[in-house]
Backbone bond lengths (Angstrom), bond angles and torsions (degrees), N, CA, C in turn:
res aa  C-N    CA-C-N  psi(-1)  N-CA   C-N-CA  omega(-1)  CA-C   N-CA-C  phi
1 M - - - 1.464 - - 1.519 109.38 -
2 A 1.338 116.14 138.55 1.464 120.80 178.96 1.513 110.31 -70.50
3 K 1.326 116.84 140.37 1.455 121.11 176.19 1.514 110.10 -71.69
4 R 1.341 115.22 160.04 1.453 120.29 178.87 1.517 109.75 -117.83
5 A 1.333 115.22 141.56 1.445 121.39 177.57 1.513 109.26 -74.38
6 A 1.331 115.74 175.07 1.460 120.68 -178.32 1.514 111.84 -60.23
7 N 1.333 117.47 -29.90 1.460 120.24 -179.24 1.515 112.20 -85.03
8 G 1.341 116.59 1.30 1.456 120.19 176.15 1.511 114.49 94.46
9 S 1.344 119.08 -6.13 1.458 121.08 -179.21 1.522 110.05 -78.01
10 A 1.330 115.80 148.02 1.460 120.27 -178.06 1.514 110.48 -74.41
11 Q 1.319 117.48 140.37 1.453 122.97 176.32 1.518 109.66 -107.56
12 S 1.338 116.94 144.14 1.461 120.23 177.19 1.520 109.24 -68.38
13 P 1.326 118.42 139.74 1.458 120.41 178.38 1.514 110.95 -65.33
14 R 1.345 116.64 139.91 1.448 120.94 178.59 1.532 109.75 -76.18
15 R 1.337 116.14 149.79 1.457 120.58 178.31 1.521 109.08 -70.89
16 T 1.301 116.24 147.85 1.463 121.29 -179.23 1.522 112.34 -108.27
17 D 1.347 117.78 -12.78 1.450 120.02 178.71 1.513 110.44 -87.12
18 S 1.332 116.06 170.00 1.460 121.00 -177.08 1.530 111.15 -72.03
19 L 1.321 115.91 138.79 1.462 121.71 178.59 1.525 108.51 -99.91
20 S 1.317 117.52 123.59 1.461 121.42 -178.10 1.527 110.81 -109.45
21 R 1.321 115.31 160.45 1.459 120.52 175.98 1.534 110.09 -62.08
22 E 1.333 116.36 -38.05 1.459 120.62 -179.86 1.526 111.20 -61.45
23 L 1.331 116.98 -42.75 1.461 120.47 179.72 1.528 110.76 -65.49
24 I 1.324 116.39 -39.67 1.464 120.18 178.50 1.529 109.78 -62.64
25 I 1.328 117.43 -44.27 1.463 121.21 -179.12 1.523 110.81 -64.24
26 Q 1.326 117.90 -45.20 1.465 120.57 179.98 1.525 111.11 -64.04
27 T 1.322 117.06 -37.40 1.473 120.18 177.38 1.517 110.49 -66.87
28 A 1.337 116.30 -39.41 1.466 120.23 177.37 1.526 110.35 -62.27
29 I 1.330 117.35 -41.40 1.463 121.09 178.76 1.521 110.55 -61.66
30 E 1.328 117.12 -41.11 1.468 120.98 178.25 1.527 111.13 -60.68
31 I 1.332 116.37 -42.78 1.465 120.72 179.38 1.526 110.34 -66.17
32 L 1.324 116.60 -44.93 1.465 121.20 -179.69 1.528 111.25 -61.60
33 D 1.325 116.83 -42.29 1.464 120.79 -178.81 1.517 112.12 -67.37
34 S 1.322 116.47 -39.10 1.459 119.52 -174.18 1.525 113.37 -84.68
35 D 1.336 116.59 -35.19 1.473 119.15 -171.04 1.525 114.83 -127.99
36 G 1.325 118.35 -4.44 1.450 120.23 177.12 1.518 113.76 90.95
37 E 1.342 114.61 171.29 1.452 120.69 -174.81 1.521 113.18 -62.49
38 S 1.318 117.28 -36.00 1.468 119.81 -177.96 1.522 112.24 -63.91
39 A 1.332 117.21 -23.98 1.466 120.69 -178.12 1.527 112.17 -82.65
40 L 1.329 117.24 -14.48 1.461 119.74 -178.77 1.523 109.89 -81.40
41 T 1.291 116.28 100.73 1.458 123.23 175.67 1.520 108.14 -128.63
42 L 1.320 115.75 158.82 1.460 118.59 177.32 1.520 110.40 -64.46
43 R 1.323 116.25 -32.38 1.455 120.07 175.92 1.534 110.61 -60.79
44 A 1.341 116.80 -44.83 1.458 120.18 179.13 1.527 111.35 -61.83
45 L 1.332 115.70 -37.26 1.469 119.21 178.71 1.521 111.92 -66.83
46 T 1.327 116.53 -42.96 1.476 118.40 -179.70 1.521 111.07 -62.12
47 V 1.328 116.53 -37.28 1.467 119.91 178.78 1.523 110.42 -68.91
48 R 1.344 116.60 -46.63 1.464 120.15 -176.94 1.532 111.51 -65.65
49 L 1.333 116.18 -37.29 1.458 120.67 -175.62 1.527 113.01 -94.82
50 K 1.338 116.27 -2.92 1.472 121.48 179.95 1.533 110.50 54.21
51 T 1.323 115.15 54.18 1.454 120.69 -178.68 1.513 109.69 -143.59
52 G 1.322 117.36 -178.97 1.458 121.32 -179.56 1.519 111.87 -103.43
53 Y 1.334 115.34 172.31 1.466 119.83 -178.89 1.526 111.43 -63.25
54 G 1.324 116.34 -37.55 1.458 119.60 -177.55 1.513 112.64 -59.02
55 A 1.329 115.83 -39.74 1.465 120.10 179.90 1.527 111.14 -65.90
56 I 1.333 116.67 -35.97 1.465 120.62 177.76 1.524 110.35 -69.26
57 Y 1.347 116.32 -47.44 1.459 120.61 -177.68 1.527 112.14 -65.31
58 H 1.315 117.18 -19.30 1.462 119.95 177.02 1.527 110.92 -65.45
59 H 1.332 116.51 -26.33 1.459 121.47 -175.21 1.525 113.82 -109.66
60 V 1.323 119.49 -29.73 1.469 122.55 -179.97 1.519 109.43 -134.31
61 A 1.343 115.88 146.40 1.464 119.81 -175.97 1.516 112.60 -77.53
62 D 1.329 117.09 -41.20 1.460 121.10 -176.46 1.530 108.64 -166.83
63 K 1.325 116.42 -172.81 1.463 120.43 -179.09 1.521 111.14 -63.26
64 G 1.320 117.23 -39.47 1.459 120.31 179.68 1.521 111.69 -60.80
65 D 1.318 116.06 -42.95 1.462 121.09 177.89 1.520 110.46 -62.93
66 L 1.318 116.21 -39.55 1.457 121.30 -179.46 1.538 111.45 -67.46
67 L 1.324 116.36 -43.34 1.467 120.76 177.67 1.528 111.01 -61.22
68 A 1.326 115.53 -42.84 1.461 120.04 -180.00 1.524 110.63 -63.81
69 A 1.328 116.69 -43.31 1.463 120.81 -179.77 1.528 111.22 -65.27
70 A 1.332 116.28 -39.49 1.470 120.19 178.75 1.530 110.30 -64.98
71 T 1.331 116.70 -40.41 1.458 121.09 178.37 1.524 111.08 -63.84
72 D 1.330 116.29 -45.78 1.461 120.20 178.27 1.527 110.91 -59.56
73 D 1.336 116.67 -39.21 1.463 120.64 -179.56 1.533 110.62 -61.95
74 V 1.320 116.76 -44.69 1.469 120.89 -179.02 1.527 110.71 -64.22
75 I 1.331 117.25 -46.29 1.470 120.65 -177.13 1.525 111.21 -69.22
76 T 1.322 117.03 -36.57 1.468 120.77 177.53 1.519 110.97 -60.56
77 R 1.333 116.69 -38.03 1.466 120.17 178.37 1.534 111.01 -67.76
78 V 1.326 117.10 -32.90 1.467 120.11 175.45 1.527 109.59 -62.98
79 L 1.330 116.52 -45.38 1.459 120.48 -179.18 1.526 111.60 -63.66
80 S 1.323 116.80 -42.16 1.463 120.19 -178.57 1.528 111.58 -68.20
81 G 1.326 116.83 -24.46 1.457 120.51 -178.67 1.508 114.67 -75.20
82 T 1.336 117.26 -7.62 1.476 120.50 -179.65 1.519 111.92 -107.25
83 A 1.319 117.01 9.15 1.467 120.35 -173.28 1.530 113.00 -64.71
84 T 1.319 118.11 -26.00 1.469 120.87 -175.48 1.532 113.25 -103.09
85 A 1.322 117.65 11.93 1.473 120.43 -179.89 1.535 110.24 -63.52
86 A 1.334 115.90 149.84 1.467 121.13 -171.60 1.518 113.65 -70.09
87 G 1.316 118.34 -43.03 1.453 120.57 -175.25 1.514 110.72 -150.60
88 P 1.351 117.80 176.78 1.463 120.34 -175.45 1.528 113.78 -62.18
89 R 1.328 117.98 -36.42 1.468 119.64 -179.87 1.529 110.37 -66.08
90 D 1.341 116.31 -47.47 1.460 119.73 179.45 1.521 111.41 -65.46
91 T 1.339 116.04 -38.04 1.459 119.81 179.72 1.521 110.79 -64.60
92 L 1.326 116.71 -41.88 1.458 120.58 179.20 1.522 110.52 -62.83
93 R 1.313 116.18 -42.20 1.477 120.34 178.27 1.533 110.68 -64.70
94 L 1.337 116.67 -41.19 1.470 120.42 179.09 1.526 111.79 -66.18
95 L 1.331 116.59 -37.74 1.468 120.17 176.78 1.521 110.79 -59.86
96 A 1.326 115.59 -49.70 1.460 120.32 -179.33 1.521 110.78 -62.54
97 Q 1.309 116.25 -44.84 1.462 121.37 178.95 1.525 110.90 -62.96
98 G 1.328 116.49 -40.76 1.465 120.77 -179.34 1.512 112.47 -63.95
99 L 1.351 117.20 -41.98 1.460 119.91 179.29 1.517 110.79 -68.55
100 F 1.336 116.73 -39.35 1.462 120.34 177.06 1.526 110.30 -59.74
101 D 1.327 116.85 -47.77 1.466 121.01 -178.78 1.531 110.93 -65.28
102 A 1.334 116.56 -37.98 1.465 119.95 -179.23 1.528 111.22 -63.91
103 I 1.322 117.20 -41.70 1.465 120.06 179.86 1.520 110.53 -72.30
104 H 1.338 116.82 -31.44 1.469 119.46 174.75 1.529 110.63 -64.09
105 T 1.329 116.48 -41.43 1.466 121.03 -179.46 1.521 111.52 -76.69
106 H 1.322 116.11 -35.60 1.471 121.95 -177.67 1.533 108.62 -123.74
107 P 1.329 119.45 77.83 1.471 121.77 -173.18 1.526 114.52 -56.71
108 W 1.310 117.57 -28.29 1.471 122.03 -179.12 1.520 112.17 -66.55
109 V 1.342 117.89 -20.88 1.461 121.00 -178.21 1.520 111.06 -62.89
110 G 1.326 117.43 -41.08 1.457 120.55 -179.23 1.515 112.66 -60.03
111 A 1.326 115.95 -44.27 1.461 119.97 179.41 1.527 111.28 -64.49
112 E 1.322 116.23 -39.95 1.461 120.04 -179.44 1.529 111.29 -67.34
113 L 1.325 117.40 -39.60 1.468 120.23 177.74 1.523 110.79 -65.14
114 S 1.322 117.16 -34.98 1.468 120.65 178.74 1.520 110.55 -67.35
115 R 1.329 116.54 -34.31 1.468 120.26 179.94 1.519 111.78 -75.80
116 Q 1.334 116.31 -34.87 1.462 119.94 -175.26 1.538 109.91 -132.52
117 P 1.319 117.98 73.05 1.475 119.96 -178.72 1.518 113.87 -67.96
118 W 1.330 117.14 -4.44 1.459 120.73 178.79 1.542 111.55 -93.29
119 R 1.339 117.54 7.92 1.462 119.87 179.62 1.532 109.56 -55.71
120 P 1.355 117.41 137.27 1.470 120.31 -177.51 1.534 113.71 -53.30
121 A 1.321 117.27 -42.30 1.467 119.35 -177.48 1.527 111.30 -65.78
122 L 1.336 117.47 -37.88 1.464 119.65 178.59 1.524 110.37 -69.33
123 L 1.337 116.91 -36.75 1.456 119.78 175.97 1.528 110.62 -64.60
124 D 1.329 117.28 -37.97 1.467 120.78 175.28 1.532 110.46 -62.88
125 F 1.321 115.86 -39.44 1.466 121.13 178.02 1.531 110.04 -62.85
126 Y 1.323 115.75 -46.23 1.474 121.28 -179.65 1.529 110.17 -64.01
127 E 1.328 116.20 -41.22 1.459 120.37 177.91 1.524 111.14 -62.69
128 S 1.326 116.62 -39.31 1.464 120.72 178.19 1.526 110.80 -62.42
129 I 1.328 116.39 -40.79 1.465 120.14 177.41 1.529 110.05 -60.57
130 G 1.332 116.13 -44.91 1.463 120.02 179.87 1.517 112.77 -60.20
131 R 1.333 116.21 -43.67 1.470 119.90 179.18 1.532 111.26 -63.92
132 L 1.319 116.05 -40.00 1.470 119.97 -179.41 1.515 111.50 -68.75
133 L 1.327 117.35 -37.95 1.463 120.07 176.14 1.524 110.48 -63.50
134 D 1.321 116.54 -38.20 1.459 120.76 175.99 1.523 110.42 -63.03
135 A 1.357 115.91 -43.82 1.465 120.17 179.48 1.527 111.78 -65.25
136 L 1.324 116.82 -26.13 1.467 121.36 178.14 1.535 111.99 -87.07
137 A 1.338 115.79 6.56 1.467 122.55 176.30 1.526 112.78 65.59
138 V 1.325 116.79 29.62 1.463 119.82 172.44 1.526 107.42 -69.81
139 P 1.323 119.08 129.61 1.464 120.65 -178.65 1.525 111.76 -55.28
140 E 1.312 115.67 142.62 1.465 120.57 -176.35 1.524 111.88 -55.62
141 R 1.320 117.31 -38.86 1.463 121.16 -177.58 1.538 112.00 -63.57
142 A 1.342 116.86 -21.33 1.465 120.85 -176.31 1.522 113.01 -102.95
143 R 1.333 118.29 -8.33 1.465 120.29 -173.14 1.520 113.11 -65.51
144 F 1.316 117.03 -41.71 1.468 119.44 -178.60 1.519 110.31 -60.29
145 D 1.328 116.96 -47.59 1.462 120.59 179.89 1.529 111.12 -66.15
146 A 1.324 116.92 -39.70 1.465 120.15 -179.86 1.526 111.11 -65.46
147 A 1.327 116.96 -44.00 1.466 120.45 179.61 1.521 111.01 -64.08
148 G 1.332 116.73 -43.33 1.454 120.28 178.75 1.512 112.73 -64.71
149 T 1.331 115.70 -39.85 1.468 119.84 178.67 1.523 111.08 -61.94
150 L 1.331 116.13 -45.98 1.463 119.53 -178.76 1.524 111.45 -64.82
151 L 1.334 116.62 -47.37 1.465 119.81 -177.87 1.526 110.89 -63.97
152 N 1.327 117.08 -42.64 1.459 120.02 179.37 1.527 111.36 -64.90
153 Y 1.324 116.62 -37.27 1.471 119.97 178.03 1.522 110.36 -64.82
154 V 1.331 116.53 -49.19 1.465 120.01 -177.56 1.526 110.56 -61.16
155 L 1.335 116.73 -51.23 1.460 119.90 -178.30 1.523 111.15 -64.57
156 G 1.323 116.72 -42.46 1.460 119.50 -177.63 1.512 112.96 -62.32
157 V 1.334 116.69 -48.60 1.470 120.18 -178.56 1.522 110.72 -68.21
158 A 1.334 116.74 -43.80 1.466 120.10 -177.32 1.524 111.19 -64.30
159 V 1.322 116.95 -44.70 1.468 120.39 -179.57 1.530 110.39 -66.25
160 Q 1.336 116.78 -40.51 1.466 119.67 179.80 1.522 111.13 -64.65
161 N 1.324 117.20 -42.85 1.470 120.04 178.79 1.523 111.17 -63.99
162 A 1.328 116.63 -39.88 1.464 119.77 178.03 1.527 110.57 -64.60
163 A 1.343 116.49 -40.11 1.457 120.27 178.29 1.531 110.97 -65.81
164 N 1.330 116.69 -39.89 1.469 120.18 177.84 1.520 111.28 -61.22
165 A 1.346 115.92 -41.73 1.462 119.83 -179.67 1.527 110.81 -63.43
166 R 1.340 116.85 -42.05 1.467 119.92 178.99 1.524 110.39 -66.17
167 H 1.328 116.79 -37.27 1.461 121.05 179.85 1.523 110.85 -63.16
168 L 1.326 116.33 -42.57 1.463 120.12 -179.90 1.527 111.42 -67.17
169 I 1.326 116.21 -37.50 1.467 119.43 177.33 1.525 110.06 -63.01
170 G 1.334 115.61 -41.90 1.461 119.82 179.84 1.514 112.92 -64.41
171 R 1.330 116.95 -28.08 1.471 121.01 179.83 1.528 111.98 -94.86
172 D 1.328 116.13 5.90 1.468 121.42 -179.02 1.527 110.43 55.81
173 A 1.343 115.79 44.48 1.463 121.86 179.29 1.521 108.47 -125.98
174 D 1.337 116.39 171.22 1.455 118.96 175.57 1.531 109.49 -124.06
175 R 1.333 114.90 166.26 1.457 120.84 -174.11 1.520 111.65 -62.76
176 E 1.327 117.21 -43.08 1.463 120.53 -177.57 1.522 111.52 -61.17
177 A 1.326 116.62 -43.81 1.466 120.04 179.71 1.521 110.64 -65.24
178 F 1.330 116.63 -40.35 1.460 120.73 179.49 1.531 111.20 -63.08
179 L 1.340 116.76 -45.07 1.462 120.22 179.85 1.528 111.58 -66.75
180 N 1.316 116.88 -37.85 1.468 119.80 177.84 1.527 111.16 -62.94
181 T 1.335 115.84 -41.09 1.464 120.33 178.83 1.528 110.52 -64.60
182 T 1.341 115.69 -45.63 1.457 120.24 179.71 1.529 111.59 -63.62
183 A 1.341 116.21 -43.58 1.467 120.64 179.88 1.529 110.92 -63.30
184 A 1.324 116.87 -37.92 1.462 120.14 179.20 1.525 110.30 -64.13
185 R 1.310 117.51 -38.20 1.473 120.50 178.49 1.521 110.70 -70.04
186 W 1.328 116.76 -39.07 1.461 119.32 177.59 1.529 110.44 -63.13
187 A 1.324 116.23 -38.15 1.476 120.36 -177.82 1.513 112.07 -64.29
188 Q 1.340 117.43 -22.44 1.455 121.66 -178.84 1.530 112.38 -85.49
189 L 1.331 116.61 -7.80 1.460 120.18 -178.72 1.527 111.02 -71.38
190 D 1.316 114.85 157.44 1.461 121.37 178.44 1.528 109.20 -69.62
191 P 1.341 118.96 114.01 1.469 120.65 -178.55 1.518 113.37 -64.45
192 A 1.319 117.24 -21.86 1.462 119.39 178.27 1.527 110.77 -71.82
193 R 1.313 116.09 -34.51 1.463 120.10 -179.70 1.530 111.32 -87.63
194 Y 1.332 117.15 -34.77 1.466 121.67 -177.52 1.532 110.33 -123.86
195 P 1.325 118.25 63.87 1.468 119.73 -176.81 1.530 113.60 -62.78
196 F 1.321 116.47 -41.63 1.470 118.82 -179.12 1.521 110.73 -68.44
197 V 1.327 117.06 -47.84 1.467 121.16 179.42 1.516 109.93 -57.50
198 H 1.317 116.41 -44.74 1.466 121.21 -178.44 1.526 111.06 -64.09
199 A 1.327 117.05 -36.26 1.466 121.01 -177.00 1.525 113.10 -75.12
200 T 1.340 116.87 -18.32 1.469 119.69 -176.09 1.522 112.95 -102.40
201 V 1.318 117.97 13.47 1.466 121.38 -177.99 1.527 111.01 -58.05
202 T 1.317 117.40 -47.38 1.468 120.68 -178.26 1.517 110.82 -65.33
203 Q 1.319 117.49 -41.66 1.464 120.78 178.13 1.520 111.58 -62.52
204 L 1.318 116.67 -40.53 1.461 120.21 177.70 1.524 110.56 -59.45
205 R 1.309 115.91 -45.20 1.458 120.73 -176.42 1.533 111.67 -66.81
206 E 1.326 117.12 -34.86 1.463 120.85 -170.71 1.525 114.35 -104.41
207 H 1.319 118.48 -6.19 1.464 119.28 -171.56 1.523 112.61 -69.89
208 D 1.326 114.09 152.23 1.459 122.11 175.21 1.534 107.86 -104.17
209 D 1.322 117.19 127.01 1.465 120.43 -175.39 1.526 112.33 -59.48
210 R 1.317 116.50 -41.77 1.465 120.22 -177.59 1.524 110.85 -67.98
211 E 1.314 116.96 -42.53 1.464 120.13 178.68 1.525 110.91 -64.98
212 Q 1.320 116.86 -37.93 1.462 119.90 178.02 1.527 110.21 -66.41
213 F 1.327 116.29 -40.02 1.460 120.75 176.82 1.532 110.58 -59.70
214 L 1.336 116.64 -46.44 1.464 120.42 -179.07 1.528 111.64 -66.97
215 A 1.330 116.87 -31.12 1.468 119.99 174.32 1.521 109.74 -62.79
216 G 1.321 116.56 -38.34 1.454 120.60 176.55 1.515 112.19 -64.25
217 I 1.338 116.75 -38.33 1.466 120.39 176.40 1.523 110.52 -63.48
218 D 1.329 116.92 -40.44 1.464 120.22 178.72 1.529 111.25 -64.82
219 I 1.328 116.46 -36.33 1.468 120.13 175.74 1.522 109.94 -63.87
220 F 1.339 116.70 -41.54 1.464 121.22 176.80 1.523 110.69 -60.91
221 L 1.332 116.82 -45.90 1.458 120.76 -179.13 1.523 111.64 -63.17
222 A 1.334 116.68 -37.47 1.460 120.18 175.60 1.528 110.59 -64.72
223 G 1.319 115.41 -35.91 1.464 119.75 179.28 1.511 113.06 -66.71
224 I 1.338 117.28 -42.31 1.470 118.51 -179.61 1.529 110.68 -73.22
225 A 1.336 117.32 -24.74 1.470 119.50 173.91 1.530 109.91 -64.14
226 A 1.319 115.96 -37.05 1.469 120.27 178.08 1.523 111.02 -67.22
227 L 1.341 116.96 -31.16 1.464 119.96 178.83 1.518 111.80 -62.98
228 R 1.325 116.22 -33.31 1.471 119.95 -178.22 1.524 111.87 -67.34
229 Q 1.320 116.20 -20.13 1.466 120.04 -176.62 1.520 112.42 -88.57
230 K 1.330 116.09 -7.40 1.472 118.57 -178.30 1.520 110.79 -84.83
């Protein structure tokens, strides 16, 4: 039976098993994914985990610490998911794809990485890119620019796509309807003035964001292959 407070209202039973930092982080990720960053409060955690504030503070300092830990957890899983890739080119592609998918699944990650680009997991990601570029024989003088270009591309596209998805949800619209509307407007443009835009109307309407992102990665990989020949 649930205990009652002094005013007679029922209180949720406290958990009797051990509370770990890992469980707190996973619960925070669930809240962030379902309801967004504004919903992640220590109060929400105590309710979800059936525990008190003291138990939470034993493992995390505050909301900022919790957000950072949740972000590191997501990025660390991306890195571990590429451990069995066949070679540096495939591994680099998998890393980029993994981060894109992670931000698509966890849109709040992109914003957190932008606020704290010094997060250990992101630095590990950046270091992995550097090692792979070295393994691909990219000249040392070009590695810094190549690594920055790739990371900026991945983060930029992933964060923008996540923002677009949230925008459509807020407008009670879907991606297909939005693209159809945009394509219809492009089709009305003067083809003499906008020949390229006019020619890509069908592609705009039918394109897959993830496939287009991966096409961009392949263009990047082709570019660094050219660097090796210089």
